[in-house]
C-alpha positions as CSV (number, residue, x, y, z in Angstrom):
1,M,120.9,46.0,67.5
2,S,118.7,48.7,65.9
3,P,117.8,52.0,67.5
4,S,114.7,51.9,69.7
5,K,111.5,53.9,69.1
6,G,112.1,57.7,68.9
7,G,115.7,57.3,67.8
8,R,116.9,56.4,71.3
9,R,119.8,53.9,71.5
10,D,119.5,50.6,73.3
11,R,123.2,50.3,73.7
12,K,125.5,52.7,75.5
13,T,127.5,55.2,73.5
14,K,130.5,56.9,75.0
15,F,130.1,60.6,74.0
16,F,132.6,63.2,75.2
17,I,132.6,66.9,74.7
18,V,136.2,68.1,74.9
19,T,136.7,71.7,75.7
20,G,138.7,74.1,77.8
21,V,141.3,76.9,77.7
22,S,143.0,77.6,74.4
23,G,146.5,76.2,74.5
24,A,145.6,73.5,77.2
25,G,145.8,70.7,74.6
26,K,142.4,70.1,73.1
27,S,143.8,69.1,69.7
28,Q,146.3,66.7,71.3
29,A,143.4,65.3,73.4
30,L,141.3,64.6,70.3
31,K,144.3,62.9,68.7
32,A,144.6,60.7,71.8
33,F,140.9,59.9,71.6
34,E,141.4,58.9,68.0
35,D,144.2,56.6,69.1
36,L,141.9,55.1,71.6
37,G,139.3,54.2,68.9
38,F,137.0,57.3,69.1
39,S,135.4,59.0,66.1
40,C,136.4,62.7,66.6
41,V,135.1,66.0,65.2
42,D,136.8,69.3,66.1
43,N,134.8,72.5,66.4
44,L,131.5,71.2,65.1
45,P,129.1,74.2,64.6
46,I,126.5,74.1,67.4
47,S,123.8,74.5,64.7
48,L,124.7,71.0,63.3
49,L,124.9,69.2,66.7
50,D,121.3,68.0,66.6
51,Q,121.8,66.5,63.1
52,F,125.1,64.9,64.2
53,A,123.4,63.4,67.3
54,D,120.7,62.0,65.2
55,H,123.3,60.4,63.0
56,V,125.0,58.9,66.0
57,C,121.7,57.4,67.2
58,R,121.1,55.8,63.8
59,S,124.6,54.5,63.2
60,R,125.6,51.0,64.4
61,G,129.3,51.9,64.2
62,L,129.4,55.1,66.2
63,R,129.7,53.9,69.8
64,Q,132.6,56.1,70.8
65,V,132.5,59.8,69.9
66,A,134.5,62.9,71.0
67,L,133.6,66.4,70.0
68,G,136.0,69.3,70.3
69,M,134.3,72.6,71.1
70,D,135.9,75.9,72.2
71,I,135.7,79.6,72.3
72,R,135.8,79.8,68.5
73,E,132.3,78.5,68.4
74,G,131.1,81.8,70.0
75,R,127.6,81.5,71.4
76,W,127.8,77.7,72.0
77,L,128.9,78.5,75.5
78,D,125.5,80.1,76.3
79,G,123.7,77.2,74.7
80,L,125.5,74.4,76.4
81,P,122.9,73.5,79.0
82,G,120.3,73.2,76.2
83,V,122.7,71.1,74.1
84,L,123.2,68.7,77.0
85,K,119.4,68.5,77.5
86,S,118.8,67.8,73.8
87,L,121.5,65.0,73.7
88,K,120.0,63.4,76.8
89,A,116.5,63.4,75.2
90,K,118.0,61.4,72.3
91,G,119.4,58.8,74.8
92,I,122.9,60.1,74.7
93,E,124.7,60.7,78.1
94,P,127.4,63.2,77.2
95,R,130.4,63.8,79.5
96,I,132.3,67.1,79.4
97,L,136.1,66.9,79.7
98,F,137.6,70.3,80.5
99,L,141.3,70.9,79.8
100,D,143.0,73.6,81.8
101,A,146.5,74.9,82.2
102,S,148.3,77.7,84.0
103,D,148.7,81.1,82.3
104,A,152.5,80.5,82.1
105,A,152.0,77.2,80.3
106,V,149.5,78.6,77.9
107,I,151.7,81.6,77.1
108,Q,154.7,79.4,76.5
109,R,152.7,77.1,74.1
110,F,151.4,80.0,72.1
111,S,154.9,81.4,71.9
112,E,156.3,78.1,70.7
113,T,153.6,77.5,68.0
114,R,153.3,81.2,67.1
115,H,149.5,80.6,66.8
116,R,147.1,83.5,67.3
117,H,144.7,83.3,70.2
118,P,141.1,82.8,69.0
119,L,140.0,86.0,70.7
120,G,142.6,88.0,68.8
121,R,143.7,90.4,71.5
122,K,146.8,90.8,73.5
123,L,147.6,87.3,74.7
124,S,147.4,88.0,78.4
125,D,144.1,89.9,77.9
126,S,142.7,87.1,75.7
127,I,143.6,84.4,78.3
128,R,141.9,86.4,81.1
129,E,138.7,87.0,79.0
130,E,138.5,83.4,77.9
131,R,138.8,82.1,81.4
132,R,135.9,84.5,82.4
133,R,133.7,83.2,79.6
134,L,134.5,79.5,80.4
135,V,133.6,79.7,84.1
136,P,130.0,78.2,83.5
137,V,131.4,75.5,81.2
138,K,134.0,74.5,83.7
139,A,131.3,74.3,86.3
140,L,129.4,71.8,84.2
141,A,132.5,69.6,83.5
142,D,132.5,66.0,84.6
143,K,136.3,66.0,84.7
144,V,138.9,68.7,84.7
145,I,142.4,67.9,83.7
146,D,145.3,70.2,84.3
147,T,147.8,69.8,81.5
148,S,150.3,72.4,82.6
149,A,153.1,69.9,83.3
150,M,151.9,67.0,81.1
151,T,153.6,65.5,78.2
152,L,151.5,64.1,75.3
153,G,152.1,60.6,76.6
154,E,150.9,61.5,80.1
155,L,147.8,63.2,78.7
156,K,147.0,60.1,76.7
157,E,147.5,57.9,79.8
158,K,145.2,60.3,81.8
159,L,142.5,60.1,79.1
160,S,142.8,56.3,79.0
161,E,142.2,56.2,82.8
162,T,139.2,58.5,82.4
163,L,137.7,56.3,79.6
164,Q,137.6,53.4,81.9
165,L,135.1,55.3,84.1
166,T,131.4,55.0,83.4
167,R,128.4,57.1,84.4
168,T,126.8,55.1,87.2
169,K,125.0,55.8,90.4
170,E,128.4,55.8,92.1
171,M,131.2,58.1,91.4
172,T,134.7,57.1,90.7
173,L,137.0,58.7,93.2
174,S,140.6,59.8,92.6
175,V,142.7,60.4,95.7
176,V,145.9,62.3,95.0
177,S,148.8,63.4,97.3
178,F,150.8,66.6,96.5
179,G,153.3,69.0,98.0
180,Y,152.2,72.5,98.7
181,K,155.6,73.8,97.6
182,Y,154.8,72.6,94.1
183,G,151.2,74.1,94.0
184,L,147.7,72.7,94.4
185,P,146.3,70.2,91.8
186,M,144.0,72.2,89.6
187,D,141.5,69.4,89.2
188,A,141.0,68.9,92.9
189,D,137.4,69.0,94.2
190,I,138.3,68.6,97.9
191,V,141.6,69.6,99.4
192,M,142.9,68.5,102.8
193,D,146.1,70.0,104.4
194,V,147.8,67.5,106.6
195,R,150.9,69.5,107.5
196,F,149.7,69.4,111.2
197,L,150.7,65.7,111.4
198,P,154.1,64.6,112.8
199,N,156.7,65.2,110.1
200,P,158.9,62.2,109.2
201,N,161.2,64.5,107.2
202,Y,162.9,65.5,110.4
203,E,163.8,62.0,111.3
204,P,167.1,61.0,109.6
205,R,166.2,57.4,109.2
206,L,162.9,58.3,107.5
207,K,163.8,61.3,105.5
208,K,164.6,59.5,102.3
209,L,161.7,57.1,102.5
210,T,158.1,57.9,101.5
211,G,154.7,57.6,103.0
212,L,154.3,54.1,101.4
213,Y,156.9,52.6,103.7
214,P,155.7,50.9,106.9
215,A,158.3,52.7,109.1
216,V,157.0,56.1,108.0
217,Q,153.4,55.0,108.5
218,K,154.1,53.7,112.0
219,F,155.8,56.9,112.9
220,I,152.8,59.0,111.9
221,V,150.1,56.8,113.5
222,A,152.1,56.6,116.8
223,D,150.5,60.0,117.4
224,S,147.0,59.6,118.9
225,N,145.7,62.8,117.2
226,A,146.8,61.4,113.8
227,R,144.9,58.2,114.4
228,K,141.8,60.2,115.4
229,F,142.1,62.4,112.3
230,L,142.3,59.4,110.0
231,D,139.0,58.0,111.4
232,D,137.3,61.4,111.4
233,Y,138.4,62.4,107.9
234,L,137.2,59.0,106.4
235,E,133.8,59.5,108.1
236,F,133.6,63.0,106.8
237,I,134.3,62.0,103.2
238,L,131.8,59.1,103.4
239,R,129.1,61.5,104.6
240,L,129.8,63.9,101.7
241,L,129.8,61.4,98.9
242,P,126.0,60.9,98.6
243,Y,125.6,64.6,98.2
244,Y,128.0,64.7,95.2
245,V,126.3,61.6,93.7
246,R,123.0,63.4,94.1
247,E,124.4,66.3,92.1
248,G,125.3,64.0,89.3
249,K,129.1,64.0,89.5
250,S,130.8,61.1,87.8
251,Y,134.2,61.8,89.2
252,L,135.5,63.3,92.4
253,T,139.1,64.2,93.1
254,I,140.3,64.4,96.7
255,A,143.7,66.0,97.1
256,V,145.8,65.6,100.3
257,G,148.8,67.9,100.7
258,C,151.8,68.2,102.9
259,T,154.9,70.3,102.5
260,G,156.8,68.2,99.9
261,G,154.3,65.6,99.0
262,R,156.5,62.6,100.0
263,H,155.6,61.5,103.5
264,R,152.4,62.6,105.3
265,S,150.2,63.3,102.3
266,V,151.3,60.1,100.7
267,F,150.5,58.1,103.7
268,V,147.0,59.7,104.3
269,T,146.2,59.3,100.5
270,N,147.1,55.6,100.6
271,H,145.2,55.0,103.8
272,L,142.1,56.9,102.5
273,A,142.1,55.2,99.2
274,R,142.3,51.8,100.8
275,M,139.5,52.5,103.3
276,L,137.2,54.0,100.5
277,A,137.8,50.9,98.3
278,R,137.0,48.7,101.3
279,S,133.7,50.5,101.7
280,G,132.8,49.6,98.1
281,H,133.7,52.8,96.2
282,P,135.8,52.6,92.9
283,V,139.0,54.4,93.8
284,Q,142.2,55.5,91.9
285,E,145.3,56.5,93.9
286,F,147.9,58.9,92.6
287,H,151.0,60.5,94.2
288,R,151.9,63.6,92.2
289,D,155.1,64.7,93.9
290,I,156.4,61.5,95.6
291,H,159.5,61.3,93.4
292,R,160.5,64.9,93.6
293,A,163.7,65.7,95.4
294,G,163.2,67.4,98.8
């Protein structure tokens, strides 16, 4: 199929801009994209982006593209909104993937590789300044992935899940359970604390089970306030979703937390994911801390 009039494409091209904090794994992410069949270009000068986009539009073979862009490109951060507008005018719908990691993880990675931070200052100062500069970019991101505790295999698996998602009028929802004692998920858009629910951890027969077990679920929903909360929270989320869709979000991550991430948050996450799927929304369910020891 040839490009349509004006260089616009008649077929959909997957076009990702991969960016984020230095040391969060952009290079590894691009390698994973290559393994998944993408044509990848790292640190393309922003002055060449229009020419590259024109080439993508003309080419029959470039249907999956990933560009790595970061703080080394300097002023591209200020020009990103204009870049996105230009790409959309050419019929390309870019998605921004932002990789983040904790300061401790970034410092450890720079220490292991002995690489110099792109800003060239004292490492802690460079990280702080880079985060400040990247705030508007992160706000534009379609998906934020926290790589702090990820192996390369886990990052590739996460990217593979992301690539199955398409930009439609509906968002793809991720519902994830977590334990507050292990920290909040960095990619969460909405966070709900369910530590007010009855705690199965104090029941000897339930302590070693998880929120996926019927016995644990029955214990929690035996409480009338818990049942009311489940109904009210589902209704609340369903009311919010159209507003996020209106803002153009492709993905929304709902995080549900309890103390250890094994009982209450797992049950609520499982229940919410099932109810949202039943209402017609594409949903992915994750349980971050379910296998951690108490």
